[in-house]
BAFI-3210 file (N, C-alpha, C; in Angstrom, 3 decimals, decimal comma, padded with zeros to 6 digits):
// residues 307
n [1|2|3|4|5|6|7|8|9|10|11|12|13|14|15|16|17|18|19|20|21|22|23|24|25|26|27|28|29|30|31|32|33|34|35|36|37|38|39|40|41|42|43|44|45|46|47|48|49|50|51|52|53|54|55|56|57|58|59|60|61|62|63|64|65|66|67|68|69|70|71|72|73|74|75|76|77|78|79|80|81|82|83|84|85|86|87|88|89|90|91|92|93|94|95|96|97|98|99|100|101|102|103|104|105|106|107|108|109|110|111|112|113|114|115|116|117|118|119|120|121|122|123|124|125|126|127|128|129|130|131|132|133|134|135|136|137|138|139|140|141|142|143|144|145|146|147|148|149|150|151|152|153|154|155|156|157|158|159|160|161|162|163|164|165|166|167|168|169|170|171|172|173|174|175|176|177|178|179|180|181|182|183|184|185|186|187|188|189|190|191|192|193|194|195|196|197|198|199|200|201|202|203|204|205|206|207|208|209|210|211|212|213|214|215|216|217|218|219|220|221|222|223|224|225|226|227|228|229|230|231|232|233|234|235|236|237|238|239|240|241|242|243|244|245|246|247|248|249|250|251|252|253|254|255|256|257|258|259|260|261|262|263|264|265|266|267|268|269|270|271|272|273|274|275|276|277|278|279|280|281|282|283|284|285|286|287|288|289|290|291|292|293|294|295|296|297|298|299|300|301|302|303|304|305|306|307]
n.u [001,232|000,378|001,768|000,796|001,453|000,988|002,604|004,186|006,221|009,078|010,443|013,707|012,510|010,630|008,309|005,451|005,539|003,693|003,822|003,559|003,931|004,652|004,993|006,567|005,831|007,818|011,372|012,507|013,693|014,693|014,297|011,819|011,523|008,920|007,889|005,267|003,014|001,887|-000,668|-002,118|-001,723|-000,136|-001,800|-003,030|-001,240|-001,568|-002,414|-000,305|001,755|001,370|001,450|004,610|005,044|004,392|006,173|008,428|009,422|009,906|007,426|007,572|006,081|005,478|002,934|003,416|004,388|001,615|-000,415|-002,567|-004,659|-004,724|-004,089|-005,106|-008,196|-007,378|-004,754|-004,007|-001,987|-000,089|003,768|006,061|006,924|009,217|011,815|010,294|010,419|013,164|013,091|010,926|012,243|013,910|012,767|011,812|014,581|014,362|012,908|014,537|016,647|015,300|014,507|016,974|018,063|015,535|015,632|018,285|019,978|019,615|019,261|018,229|015,768|014,691|011,518|009,865|007,255|005,868|005,472|007,006|008,659|010,510|011,575|012,723|014,664|016,310|016,854|019,096|020,939|021,709|021,767|024,235|024,656|023,503|020,996|019,811|019,230|017,553|013,971|012,401|009,022|006,582|008,171|009,948|011,152|011,994|012,873|014,890|013,990|011,287|010,637|011,233|009,421|007,597|008,020|007,701|005,162|003,965|004,990|003,201|000,797|-001,557|000,556|-000,844|-002,911|-005,040|-003,461|-004,920|-005,129|-002,511|-002,403|-003,677|-002,485|-000,356|-001,355|-003,195|-003,151|-002,427|-004,576|-005,222|-004,354|-006,152|-008,576|-012,090|-012,782|-013,299|-013,563|-011,907|-009,103|-008,634|-006,021|-004,307|-005,135|-006,093|-008,028|-011,135|-012,262|-010,545|-009,375|-012,022|-011,971|-010,004|-011,441|-013,445|-011,571|-011,228|-008,975|-007,346|-005,878|-006,413|-005,480|-002,614|-000,866|000,040|002,320|003,728|003,632|005,628|007,739|007,939|008,403|010,792|012,459|012,021|013,943|016,338|017,166|017,533|020,286|023,000|025,658|025,313|024,533|027,498|027,580|026,031|026,178|027,824|027,834|025,136|021,469|019,273|015,900|013,730|010,198|007,244|004,461|003,862|002,189|002,366|001,354|002,956|005,686|006,418|005,070|006,688|009,253|010,470|010,952|013,062|015,109|015,670|017,048|019,125|021,033|021,712|022,826|024,857|026,314|027,660|026,623|025,972|024,306|021,090|017,876|014,942|011,542|008,959|005,934|003,534|000,658|-000,050|-000,707|-000,592|-000,545|000,887|000,633|-002,189|-002,995|-004,481|-002,966|-001,517|-001,165|001,043|002,878|003,772|004,975|007,244|008,549|009,191|010,381|012,619|013,857|014,541|016,744|018,446|018,429|019,971|022,450|023,364|023,837]
n.v [-001,081|002,133|004,966|008,122|011,595|014,856|017,663|020,782|023,109|025,320|027,624|029,443|031,981|032,414|031,304|029,081|026,214|023,439|020,328|017,264|013,435|011,006|007,045|004,261|000,430|-000,877|-000,232|003,066|002,536|004,963|008,600|010,662|014,096|015,900|018,379|020,346|021,887|024,734|026,881|024,806|021,985|019,578|017,856|017,021|015,007|012,547|010,028|009,240|009,708|007,367|005,207|005,356|005,234|002,346|001,053|001,332|003,544|006,460|009,141|013,197|016,304|019,826|022,428|025,271|028,657|030,604|028,918|025,970|024,680|025,867|028,482|031,542|033,235|035,603|035,551|033,773|032,805|034,445|035,021|036,097|039,389|040,485|039,074|036,539|034,157|033,035|032,703|030,654|028,464|028,606|028,032|025,078|023,918|024,359|021,888|020,420|019,806|018,940|016,510|015,221|015,110|013,552|011,132|009,924|008,062|007,455|007,686|010,663|012,189|014,404|015,533|017,547|018,951|020,581|024,036|022,980|021,555|023,494|024,736|022,797|022,540|025,026|024,264|022,652|023,792|025,920|024,581|022,445|019,166|017,731|016,613|013,479|012,103|013,401|014,059|015,251|016,501|017,096|019,318|022,720|024,893|028,151|030,663|033,681|035,900|035,705|035,466|037,939|039,255|038,504|039,190|042,159|041,986|041,586|043,138|045,564|044,799|044,691|044,023|042,660|041,288|039,473|038,223|038,895|039,236|038,789|036,127|035,048|035,704|034,292|031,432|031,118|029,814|027,097|025,568|025,435|023,424|021,168|021,694|021,239|022,024|020,646|021,799|024,631|023,612|021,363|020,703|019,918|016,840|013,995|012,506|012,747|013,238|013,475|015,856|017,230|017,027|018,762|021,415|021,589|021,736|023,748|025,195|024,907|025,807|028,930|032,464|033,451|036,181|039,572|040,102|037,537|036,153|037,800|037,172|034,489|034,584|035,371|033,646|031,586|033,217|032,833|030,567|030,035|030,769|029,511|028,736|028,429|025,677|024,213|023,429|021,427|018,154|015,462|013,048|012,797|010,981|011,989|012,369|012,755|013,525|013,366|014,336|014,034|015,700|017,794|020,864|022,758|021,742|021,852|020,275|018,025|018,587|021,056|019,533|017,795|019,736|021,067|018,502|017,808|019,974|019,467|017,043|018,139|020,024|017,968|016,192|013,108|010,560|010,744|010,389|010,713|010,080|010,289|010,466|009,061|010,920|011,507|014,554|017,242|016,319|013,872|012,110|012,149|011,088|009,100|006,774|006,113|004,187|002,989|005,284|005,160|002,799|002,513|004,668|003,990|002,078|003,346|004,421|002,190|001,853|004,088|004,761|002,679|003,251|005,768|005,136]
n.w [000,026|-000,828|000,928|001,829|002,691|003,734|003,846|005,611|004,457|005,182|003,070|002,031|000,953|002,706|002,024|002,937|002,271|000,194|000,275|-001,164|-000,385|-001,812|-000,887|-001,290|000,546|000,690|001,122|-000,841|-004,460|-005,210|-005,157|-006,433|-007,673|-008,238|-010,141|-011,137|-013,674|-015,345|-013,840|-012,493|-009,938|-007,719|-006,964|-008,944|-010,133|-008,282|-009,207|-011,153|-009,010|-007,450|-009,187|-009,344|-007,203|-006,651|-008,041|-007,083|-006,653|-004,069|-004,123|-004,401|-004,564|-004,837|-004,375|-006,567|-005,782|-005,561|-006,529|-006,532|-003,916|-001,464|-001,947|-001,611|-003,970|-004,805|-005,177|-007,158|-009,798|-009,406|-008,683|-006,800|-005,728|-006,375|-009,018|-009,914|-010,767|-010,413|-007,593|-007,502|-008,565|-006,506|-004,142|-005,114|-004,933|-002,318|-001,557|-002,354|-001,058|001,603|001,057|000,469|002,598|004,219|002,655|002,119|001,372|-001,171|-004,690|-006,634|-008,408|-010,735|-011,755|-014,199|-015,498|-018,384|-017,784|-015,576|-016,430|-017,839|-015,415|-014,458|-016,177|-015,554|-013,127|-013,117|-014,125|-012,486|-009,796|-010,320|-010,574|-008,056|-008,326|-009,573|-012,161|-014,969|-015,967|-018,388|-019,316|-021,691|-022,706|-024,636|-027,311|-026,852|-028,517|-027,887|-029,124|-029,017|-026,441|-025,282|-026,372|-025,364|-022,564|-022,846|-023,591|-021,515|-019,564|-019,959|-018,688|-016,013|-012,628|-010,772|-011,509|-013,097|-016,345|-019,502|-021,969|-022,482|-021,922|-023,964|-026,329|-025,993|-025,910|-027,563|-030,031|-029,277|-029,579|-032,144|-033,876|-033,761|-034,083|-035,565|-032,145|-028,928|-026,640|-025,073|-024,127|-025,568|-026,383|-024,343|-024,011|-025,763|-024,342|-023,476|-021,174|-019,722|-019,920|-019,742|-016,566|-015,867|-016,710|-015,092|-012,675|-009,897|-009,143|-011,640|-015,142|-014,840|-015,322|-015,542|-014,109|-014,440|-013,714|-013,075|-015,711|-016,823|-015,261|-016,091|-018,966|-018,865|-017,669|-019,290|-021,235|-020,169|-020,403|-023,566|-023,639|-024,572|-023,619|-021,104|-020,917|-020,897|-018,205|-017,223|-015,873|-017,702|-017,102|-016,111|-016,522|-018,772|-020,096|-022,295|-022,553|-024,870|-026,707|-029,875|-030,814|-029,499|-028,993|-027,060|-027,397|-030,269|-031,552|-031,337|-032,391|-031,341|-028,412|-029,686|-030,570|-028,018|-026,778|-028,916|-028,351|-025,448|-025,955|-027,704|-026,137|-024,691|-022,939|-021,757|-022,104|-023,419|-024,232|-026,273|-025,983|-028,467|-028,767|-030,840|-031,841|-029,455|-027,319|-025,140|-022,181|-020,713|-019,094|-018,722|-020,667|-023,616|-024,104|-021,426|-019,871|-021,179|-021,691|-019,253|-018,413|-020,100|-018,570|-016,246|-016,664|-018,081|-016,016|-014,283|-015,393|-015,403|-012,562|-011,518|-013,396|-011,959|-009,451]
ca.u [-000,098|001,320|001,566|001,058|001,412|001,601|003,426|004,503|007,778|009,267|011,854|014,462|011,870|009,781|007,292|005,220|004,997|002,766|004,600|003,219|005,023|004,103|006,063|006,467|005,975|009,488|012,961|012,222|015,072|014,956|012,987|011,252|011,279|008,213|007,447|004,121|003,032|001,363|-001,988|-002,671|-001,710|000,546|-003,284|-003,202|-000,381|-001,831|-002,648|001,238|002,540|000,888|001,831|005,917|005,748|003,681|007,299|009,255|009,641|009,570|007,697|007,441|005,983|004,840|002,491|004,357|003,758|000,504|-000,909|-002,877|-005,724|-004,114|-003,715|-006,217|-008,284|-007,085|-003,216|-003,814|-001,175|001,425|005,012|006,753|006,782|010,353|012,262|009,674|010,776|014,224|012,328|010,386|013,466|014,766|011,583|012,453|015,497|014,248|012,128|015,556|017,192|014,379|014,349|018,240|017,952|014,982|016,052|019,870|020,863|018,966|019,061|017,202|015,624|013,966|010,814|009,365|005,976|005,480|006,299|007,387|010,112|011,372|012,102|013,994|015,770|016,939|016,875|019,685|022,201|021,865|022,509|024,662|025,282|022,092|020,265|021,046|018,615|016,299|013,253|011,405|007,928|006,121|009,132|009,909|011,779|011,439|014,050|014,760|013,049|009,945|010,805|011,619|008,163|006,275|008,092|007,172|003,578|003,584|005,181|002,050|-000,128|-001,349|001,339|-001,225|-004,357|-005,295|-003,350|-005,889|-004,860|-001,248|-002,366|-004,458|-001,185|000,544|-001,719|-004,252|-002,530|-002,241|-005,715|-005,747|-004,204|-007,168|-009,927|-012,708|-012,490|-014,784|-013,119|-010,426|-008,263|-008,088|-004,636|-003,944|-005,139|-007,402|-008,930|-012,119|-012,539|-009,132|-009,732|-013,495|-011,680|-009,380|-012,053|-014,076|-011,029|-011,555|-007,772|-007,011|-006,859|-006,447|-004,781|-001,238|-001,168|001,002|003,972|004,088|004,078|006,897|008,958|008,057|009,202|012,468|012,733|012,442|014,720|017,622|017,476|018,391|021,821|023,034|026,467|025,288|024,282|028,289|027,712|025,558|026,917|028,020|026,947|023,598|020,687|018,217|014,560|012,665|008,934|006,429|003,673|004,370|001,087|001,996|002,245|004,177|006,791|006,210|004,944|007,741|010,577|011,155|011,902|014,141|015,924|016,574|017,803|020,138|021,371|022,266|023,993|026,474|026,720|028,651|025,647|026,015|023,089|020,094|017,074|013,842|010,477|007,696|004,294|002,537|-000,517|-000,173|-001,078|000,215|-000,390|001,079|-000,134|-003,687|-003,291|-005,079|-002,029|-000,940|-000,290|002,287|003,768|004,295|005,833|008,745|009,273|009,547|011,748|013,751|014,319|015,253|018,558|019,009|018,380|021,264|023,482|023,722|024,108]
ca.v [-000,095|003,590|005,638|009,522|012,332|016,353|018,868|022,319|023,332|026,512|028,179|030,772|033,116|032,462|031,001|027,718|025,165|022,429|019,442|015,522|012,833|009,411|006,499|002,736|000,396|-000,769|000,816|003,357|002,405|006,479|009,675|011,611|015,304|016,270|019,898|020,892|022,915|026,376|026,888|023,493|021,922|018,623|017,116|016,052|013,993|011,524|008,828|008,981|009,007|006,203|004,038|005,224|004,212|001,205|000,370|001,025|004,903|007,748|010,779|014,350|017,450|020,309|023,480|026,100|030,019|031,053|027,567|024,788|024,933|026,701|029,762|032,595|033,101|036,774|035,032|032,741|033,063|035,273|034,328|037,212|040,767|040,640|037,840|035,333|032,525|032,865|032,521|029,527|027,827|028,081|027,244|023,639|023,501|024,241|020,991|019,135|020,030|018,652|015,002|014,474|014,705|012,617|009,786|010,297|006,974|006,775|008,943|011,930|012,623|015,515|015,240|018,439|018,766|021,755|024,788|022,967|020,977|024,593|024,974|021,884|022,963|026,126|023,862|021,620|024,393|026,457|023,470|020,890|017,845|018,221|015,462|012,256|012,202|014,101|013,679|016,310|016,429|018,626|020,953|022,759|025,425|029,248|031,915|034,687|036,913|035,558|035,634|039,346|039,766|038,159|039,957|043,185|042,201|040,963|044,425|046,681|044,454|045,050|043,106|041,780|041,154|038,072|039,611|037,993|039,051|038,182|034,539|034,744|035,983|033,056|030,230|030,670|028,745|025,745|024,440|025,492|022,263|020,386|022,535|021,972|021,650|020,435|022,935|025,482|022,825|019,994|020,582|018,727|015,521|013,203|011,892|014,123|013,123|014,436|017,420|017,890|017,139|020,318|022,521|021,407|021,938|025,505|025,396|024,848|026,426|030,286|033,156|033,948|038,012|040,461|039,897|036,470|036,162|038,762|036,159|033,205|034,473|035,761|032,239|031,041|033,502|032,663|028,839|030,248|031,224|027,751|028,687|027,857|024,068|023,398|023,183|020,407|017,286|014,888|011,316|012,469|010,345|013,013|011,729|013,813|012,295|014,196|013,852|014,525|016,691|018,936|022,551|022,971|021,051|022,611|018,939|017,478|019,594|021,899|018,720|017,315|020,867|021,019|017,397|017,947|021,207|018,896|016,291|018,903|020,360|017,040|015,136|011,871|010,093|011,360|009,721|011,207|009,605|011,134|009,335|009,300|011,686|011,906|015,589|017,929|016,118|012,353|011,512|011,844|010,721|007,694|005,552|006,631|002,859|002,586|006,127|004,935|001,694|003,437|005,883|003,138|001,351|004,176|004,893|001,555|001,828|005,663|004,545|001,784|004,070|006,894|004,509]
ca.w [-000,257|-000,824|002,133|001,080|003,571|003,066|005,106|005,034|004,443|004,784|002,200|002,638|000,320|003,583|001,719|003,518|000,878|000,688|-000,285|-000,875|-000,506|-001,762|-000,481|-001,457|001,569|000,660|001,112|-002,261|-005,306|-005,822|-004,690|-007,359|-007,103|-009,432|-010,522|-011,429|-014,581|-014,889|-013,721|-012,190|-008,608|-007,241|-006,710|-010,359|-010,367|-007,395|-009,847|-011,681|-008,308|-006,917|-009,941|-009,776|-005,907|-006,459|-008,849|-005,926|-005,642|-003,063|-005,303|-003,718|-005,276|-004,029|-005,244|-006,821|-005,692|-006,517|-006,871|-005,191|-002,818|-000,202|-002,350|-002,052|-005,240|-005,667|-005,534|-008,051|-010,749|-008,997|-007,930|-005,623|-006,311|-007,068|-009,355|-009,068|-011,653|-009,676|-006,154|-007,667|-008,612|-005,079|-003,299|-005,636|-004,158|-000,509|-001,616|-002,938|000,263|002,499|000,097|000,287|003,962|004,347|001,656|001,726|000,585|-002,518|-005,833|-006,182|-009,686|-010,747|-013,067|-014,415|-016,515|-019,180|-017,129|-014,415|-017,482|-017,988|-014,313|-013,834|-016,932|-015,082|-011,641|-013,205|-014,521|-011,319|-008,907|-011,234|-009,540|-007,049|-008,771|-010,218|-013,120|-015,252|-016,672|-019,221|-020,118|-022,222|-022,698|-025,742|-027,291|-027,570|-028,959|-027,347|-029,485|-028,304|-024,827|-024,825|-026,868|-024,063|-021,762|-022,835|-023,405|-019,524|-018,788|-020,401|-018,100|-014,534|-012,042|-009,922|-011,989|-014,889|-017,972|-020,139|-023,571|-022,572|-022,060|-024,813|-027,676|-025,730|-025,700|-027,964|-030,950|-029,182|-029,800|-033,387|-034,874|-033,045|-034,708|-034,456|-031,010|-028,268|-025,610|-025,279|-023,609|-026,291|-026,803|-023,499|-023,587|-026,594|-023,855|-023,075|-019,594|-018,683|-020,142|-018,627|-015,023|-015,759|-016,990|-013,932|-011,240|-009,830|-009,069|-013,001|-015,955|-014,346|-016,099|-014,873|-013,765|-015,953|-013,485|-013,289|-017,107|-017,307|-015,004|-016,905|-020,196|-018,357|-017,022|-020,648|-022,078|-019,545|-021,397|-024,404|-023,223|-024,579|-023,072|-019,577|-020,918|-020,952|-016,771|-017,328|-015,843|-018,441|-016,717|-015,709|-018,017|-019,390|-020,526|-022,773|-023,274|-025,047|-027,518|-031,193|-031,405|-028,290|-029,422|-026,072|-027,854|-031,268|-032,334|-031,376|-033,171|-029,874|-027,880|-030,550|-030,719|-027,001|-026,919|-029,085|-027,523|-024,764|-026,651|-028,305|-024,699|-023,652|-021,940|-022,594|-022,108|-023,867|-024,511|-026,405|-026,327|-029,137|-028,773|-032,078|-031,931|-028,264|-026,853|-023,911|-020,911|-021,052|-017,765|-018,550|-022,164|-023,915|-023,857|-020,122|-019,431|-022,129|-020,951|-017,854|-018,359|-020,767|-017,966|-015,322|-017,347|-018,133|-014,438|-013,528|-015,968|-015,348|-010,928|-011,217|-013,614|-010,766|-007,649]
c.u [001,112|000,833|001,284|000,858|001,520|001,664|003,570|006,049|008,435|010,705|012,570|013,874|011,011|008,203|006,916|004,585|004,197|002,747|003,786|004,324|004,271|004,935|005,773|006,123|007,497|010,688|012,844|013,814|015,462|014,142|013,378|010,621|010,310|007,873|006,448|004,014|002,262|000,044|-002,726|-001,849|-000,814|-000,503|-003,161|-002,527|-000,769|-002,007|-001,079|001,838|002,815|001,688|003,696|006,006|005,083|005,239|008,437|009,906|009,001|008,847|006,966|006,979|005,067|003,824|003,204|003,752|002,663|-000,399|-001,374|-003,805|-005,924|-004,097|-005,187|-006,591|-007,735|-005,026|-003,339|-002,995|-000,052|002,816|005,228|006,630|007,762|011,043|011,888|009,772|012,382|013,851|011,601|011,318|014,191|014,158|011,607|013,328|015,467|013,643|013,351|016,209|016,295|014,212|015,797|018,407|017,216|015,417|017,573|020,428|020,360|019,420|017,866|017,357|014,141|012,820|010,043|008,472|005,600|006,533|007,305|009,050|011,040|012,042|012,958|015,382|016,451|017,540|018,814|021,252|022,530|022,422|023,079|024,916|024,178|020,955|020,939|020,462|017,700|015,308|012,291|010,432|007,007|007,187|008,986|011,301|011,442|012,454|013,878|014,265|012,075|009,833|010,872|010,387|007,344|006,631|007,856|005,804|003,235|003,784|004,123|000,860|000,044|-000,519|000,523|-002,817|-004,198|-004,853|-003,819|-005,476|-003,380|-001,240|-003,224|-003,479|-000,738|000,158|-002,723|-004,108|-002,564|-003,480|-005,921|-004,913|-005,189|-008,580|-011,135|-012,914|-013,496|-014,636|-012,027|-009,079|-007,859|-006,697|-003,880|-003,842|-006,041|-008,427|-010,045|-012,524|-011,511|-009,260|-011,259|-012,906|-010,913|-010,255|-012,451|-013,390|-011,073|-009,804|-006,650|-007,204|-007,012|-005,726|-003,542|-001,810|-000,005|002,433|004,741|004,410|005,417|008,118|008,935|008,592|010,552|012,914|013,161|013,733|016,176|018,048|017,917|019,967|022,518|024,316|026,807|025,114|026,215|028,587|027,208|026,461|026,524|027,421|025,602|022,374|019,578|017,435|013,836|011,715|008,097|005,801|004,314|003,403|001,185|002,544|002,953|005,466|007,169|005,996|006,309|009,234|011,416|011,704|013,150|015,519|016,693|017,907|019,099|021,143|022,274|023,224|025,210|027,434|027,840|027,651|025,493|025,356|021,693|019,238|015,657|012,871|009,383|006,957|003,872|001,092|-000,827|000,264|000,056|000,883|-000,651|000,905|-001,362|-003,857|-003,740|-004,244|-001,028|-000,390|001,196|003,386|004,735|004,947|007,166|008,862|009,461|010,496|012,984|014,537|014,849|016,853|019,071|019,218|019,978|022,395|024,259|023,809|025,868]
c.v [001,506|004,467|007,637|010,513|013,877|017,258|019,875|022,248|024,527|026,474|028,864|031,740|032,938|031,975|029,117|027,092|024,194|021,318|017,940|014,897|011,650|008,291|004,904|002,023|-000,299|-000,074|001,975|002,954|004,034|007,516|010,607|012,646|015,665|017,995|020,039|022,179|024,114|025,765|025,552|023,183|020,365|017,416|016,273|014,844|012,742|010,008|008,271|008,750|007,833|005,080|004,330|004,502|002,999|-000,002|000,736|002,703|005,668|008,837|011,831|015,195|018,277|021,687|024,797|027,680|030,387|030,432|026,516|025,380|025,868|028,201|030,656|032,870|034,492|036,386|034,182|033,400|034,218|034,584|035,109|038,524|041,201|039,717|036,627|034,318|032,524|032,433|031,073|028,472|027,416|027,251|025,870|023,576|023,444|022,529|019,930|018,929|018,577|016,969|014,350|014,184|013,701|011,298|009,635|009,013|006,460|008,107|009,824|012,057|013,525|015,230|016,643|018,291|020,251|023,212|024,384|022,002|022,253|025,095|024,402|022,020|024,183|025,656|023,447|022,422|025,527|025,814|022,138|020,124|017,626|017,299|014,401|011,717|013,150|013,621|014,979|016,143|017,335|019,589|021,367|023,887|026,775|030,071|032,625|036,319|037,161|036,020|037,096|040,380|039,538|039,078|041,546|043,570|042,293|042,433|045,149|045,914|044,911|043,832|041,847|040,926|040,148|039,195|038,411|037,779|038,578|036,584|034,250|034,736|034,591|031,496|029,855|029,827|027,494|024,788|024,520|024,183|020,989|020,987|021,589|021,187|021,766|021,347|023,563|024,814|021,519|019,455|019,908|017,266|015,094|012,610|012,948|013,860|013,768|015,864|018,102|017,688|018,705|021,038|022,505|021,593|023,258|026,029|024,996|025,894|028,349|030,872|033,711|035,722|038,483|040,048|038,725|035,791|037,159|037,719|034,838|033,382|035,124|034,588|031,536|031,683|032,915|031,208|029,085|030,843|029,669|027,625|027,922|026,123|023,125|022,925|021,930|019,231|016,079|013,481|011,554|012,110|011,577|012,068|012,547|013,090|013,490|013,583|014,353|015,429|017,506|020,054|023,002|022,940|021,339|021,247|018,313|018,016|020,530|020,726|018,385|018,907|021,196|019,651|017,215|018,893|020,496|017,796|016,931|019,382|019,270|016,020|013,845|010,604|010,400|011,176|010,443|010,045|010,005|010,317|009,962|009,799|012,169|013,644|016,104|016,940|014,442|011,582|011,100|011,707|009,272|006,839|006,123|005,373|002,539|003,692|005,653|003,436|001,808|004,214|004,859|002,334|002,048|004,471|003,472|001,561|003,098|005,238|003,620|002,364|005,201|006,426|004,475]
c.w [-000,284|000,051|001,629|003,139|002,682|004,249|004,802|005,281|004,173|003,995|002,667|001,897|001,879|003,361|002,560|002,377|001,298|-000,448|000,178|-001,384|-000,512|-001,491|-000,749|000,393|001,867|000,854|-000,282|-002,628|-005,325|-005,369|-006,073|-007,229|-008,353|-009,532|-011,518|-012,652|-014,276|-014,785|-013,591|-010,425|-008,843|-007,792|-008,030|-010,554|-009,047|-008,049|-010,412|-010,504|-007,245|-007,506|-009,774|-008,158|-005,815|-007,277|-007,832|-005,378|-004,930|-004,318|-004,433|-004,369|-004,600|-005,183|-005,308|-005,926|-006,475|-007,461|-006,093|-004,843|-001,526|-000,502|-002,372|-003,424|-005,773|-005,631|-006,409|-009,451|-010,901|-008,336|-006,701|-006,418|-007,221|-007,621|-008,724|-009,799|-010,590|-008,168|-006,388|-007,765|-007,420|-004,229|-003,727|-005,017|-002,948|-000,600|-001,700|-001,705|001,151|002,003|000,012|001,724|004,723|003,760|001,105|001,127|-000,662|-003,810|-005,447|-007,840|-009,773|-011,961|-013,357|-015,502|-017,118|-018,605|-016,132|-014,755|-017,709|-016,688|-013,883|-015,032|-016,227|-013,606|-012,075|-013,417|-013,352|-010,436|-009,473|-009,960|-008,361|-007,434|-009,732|-011,307|-013,267|-015,995|-017,151|-019,648|-020,501|-022,438|-024,193|-025,933|-027,866|-027,428|-028,345|-027,669|-028,939|-026,973|-024,322|-025,476|-025,734|-023,032|-021,514|-023,191|-022,032|-018,871|-019,104|-019,391|-016,642|-013,445|-011,702|-010,408|-013,605|-016,253|-018,985|-021,849|-023,837|-023,308|-023,730|-026,581|-027,051|-025,737|-026,449|-029,461|-030,578|-029,228|-031,223|-034,619|-034,623|-033,486|-035,685|-033,358|-029,988|-027,240|-026,071|-024,678|-024,487|-026,452|-025,878|-023,542|-025,182|-025,625|-023,027|-021,724|-019,117|-018,746|-019,365|-017,112|-014,899|-015,863|-015,248|-012,303|-011,178|-009,883|-010,513|-014,083|-015,613|-014,956|-015,276|-014,648|-014,443|-015,148|-013,484|-014,647|-017,151|-016,479|-015,819|-018,185|-019,582|-017,774|-018,492|-021,223|-021,438|-020,194|-022,308|-024,324|-023,375|-024,404|-021,608|-019,583|-020,538|-019,011|-016,440|-016,611|-016,938|-018,446|-016,525|-017,084|-017,623|-020,211|-020,896|-023,168|-023,383|-026,358|-028,742|-031,916|-030,397|-028,826|-028,443|-026,919|-029,170|-032,059|-032,598|-031,744|-032,202|-029,157|-028,693|-030,325|-029,001|-026,816|-026,966|-028,767|-026,172|-024,802|-026,768|-026,774|-024,087|-022,904|-022,700|-023,188|-022,050|-024,190|-024,456|-026,584|-026,899|-029,157|-029,871|-031,273|-030,436|-027,915|-025,927|-022,423|-020,940|-020,238|-017,708|-020,145|-022,177|-023,898|-022,668|-019,701|-019,969|-021,633|-019,600|-017,644|-019,202|-019,819|-017,023|-015,716|-017,962|-016,670|-013,723|-014,102|-015,503|-013,436|-011,047|-012,015|-012,700|-009,341|-007,924]
res [m|v|q|k|e|t|i|k|l|k|t|p|n|r|q|d|l|s|l|t|v|w|q|p|e|t|p|p|r|a|v|i|q|l|l|h|g|m|a|e|h|i|g|r|y|d|r|t|a|r|d|l|a|a|a|g|y|a|v|a|g|h|d|h|k|g|h|g|p|d|t|p|d|e|e|l|g|y|f|y|d|r|d|g|w|d|k|v|v|e|d|s|h|a|v|t|v|y|l|r|q|r|f|p|e|v|p|l|v|l|l|g|h|s|m|g|s|f|m|a|r|e|f|v|l|r|y|p|g|e|t|d|a|l|i|l|s|g|t|g|w|y|p|a|a|v|c|t|a|g|r|l|l|a|r|m|s|a|a|k|k|p|a|k|w|v|d|k|v|a|f|s|g|n|n|k|p|f|e|p|a|r|t|p|f|d|w|l|s|r|n|p|e|e|v|d|k|y|i|a|d|p|r|c|g|f|t|f|t|g|r|a|f|y|d|f|f|g|g|l|k|k|l|t|d|l|r|r|l|n|d|l|p|a|d|e|p|v|y|f|m|s|g|d|s|d|p|v|g|q|m|g|k|g|v|l|t|v|a|d|q|y|r|r|a|g|v|k|n|v|t|v|h|l|y|t|h|a|r|h|e|l|f|n|e|m|n|r|d|e|v|m|s|d|l|i|s|w|l|g|s|a|v|r|r|s|k]
***
């Protein structure tokens, strides 16, 4: 039976994070730190975490600042007053420090989905060597000019109010490949039940504030400095997982671009798995059983190498 608990964790930014930990009955083979995406929360990953725990892995994930059921409505989609992207990455590192203390004898795997994948990519550059393997789900590539334009748009929006027109510019194209679409969020998954769950969830699908969008595009822009990739540990296994119909990953092209950047930077063990016709949320896709089986198989070999 999987053991689940939620604790409050104080970070150096004086942020009380809500951290959920799923543990297997037996000593874990590794601990997987999960970073969720934009406008969602860690509770959506309960099924995925339980599957991983059943395979022998401890899983831990927190609600980012401005996300989750503990966040008041008026604070949804807002990070911090200053340096928001840097601080949410620092919050994630505070979780890593805690997990290293709680699970000192096992490898630590960082898994980021969507916005969480961009955070994870920044994390391993800022804290090289503190993770033993990296999983990037639903990531993509955004050139510096696009990120700069996004920041300019966000700067013209109210800092603490939903930036609806920035959201429209940034995400309105995601559904176009699937028109005529049933909902505005068909790009998330081919599974209509999962899309409907997302829409019905009061802590999903909210619009980021102007300041958070500004921080987010700034974070993406930092990732365009490819010289930073030279600090990546050469021997750390990296797994890219995405649908080839995921607009966030430019239908697979952006995923392949980032994977190639990692290889060119000297990372020796880079694996890419693109799933035919799958969309953005692989953990909620029609073929999720296949996705989980492949992920658990990769984890087995990655964890053996990292010991």
